[in-house]
Steps between C-alpha positions, in 0.01 A plus 500: 500500500626851411597696805294799603658844433402805697580859378465794733465858376701724734573874517811477714780265607347484840181352360702249297692397813178385655429274202839331458332165416337658196623679185481881540375732223612858558254768393681746270225757513636631825864529379537837334812699419286816563135571561448625151686218319236231513644293223850472638509293826812466707524137603730441803750236392536399868159349491602255228828431677305392803221336303667377179197292402265799521286657231385845411161656403554680173271741302726682255773409251747695716406296808549179302841616390612565860324202657640246253848579618416438864188286547454132433158540348260777392138553605263702269190621688151454355429862407766490222463131401420606142762768458696381199832688548524382856426137413753504210771647725426239766523220241849622400618531860614140542312476827192297595188719467203478725208666317192589704167494315317831569155472649351686205637260248288211368680174572557401132669836432797421728603244231587791269726650765671159533565506127685832533725335759600241244831333585489606863457281807146615595265431795157656490369626835125467537367777726130465442246697298335825612161445650347836573698788653661313791526128439678243287381156410711200400384381161613137452481550122804736529703228661385243248581718197854580610573144607382366168725743319798328668595806708548459873252678723532661844226640727512847665325448835528854633333644180216261540454578870544877479547657154724807482305823478185339649535632850208717598264489799213332316712199396355178623718356774401140437692494172840561671462214746826300478299181550429516130870435433435130536227504244720695252796269555289186452338634184837589359658166580224326306646674190859405587598836654801477734604867521329760717556874544427703818566859602683541825391861546130420450486166678793467734592138571268349236785368284677352804177329617438368149856366471466318831161360400594380156855380572 
């Protein structure tokens, strides 16, 4: 049986230290050379000296250029999963690419994005489909389509529990109950998924608990 792989999105080395048993993904969006230079992140090399197997969230061609020299893999967030220049740059980076399907994108359309990453080592990260203003649902068809294309699939548990940008006071609290993690994991495993993504800054300790449960 293929071993379970847990990836943890972190915003600092301190968060990564808490998740040593998982693979850290450092979020480039917070690494800026200056406040008005949004496309040119400054990625601390010390992070990748301490965590040589770590990855980086990338959203621009410049970020890919920098990250590919330091990180072991790249992570493309869902909001730019169809941005052609970013996908083409990632394909040429020589690094494994984790491509998150945006919640707005119909499941079959992610296959076109995979085509733009031709030649790259790609893993599609399923993060659910938008369901109203504040919720995500896990569509099993999305897992089946990617699996049948021959591309490995991962599941982003934090996005399913608590989507980014969906925090407001009318949000239903039942949907962020971590007890749903078991249901998500079991559904994913039925489609051969062995890789899971968690955010340490949104759900502290979730990746560690998951690693302990699934090990």
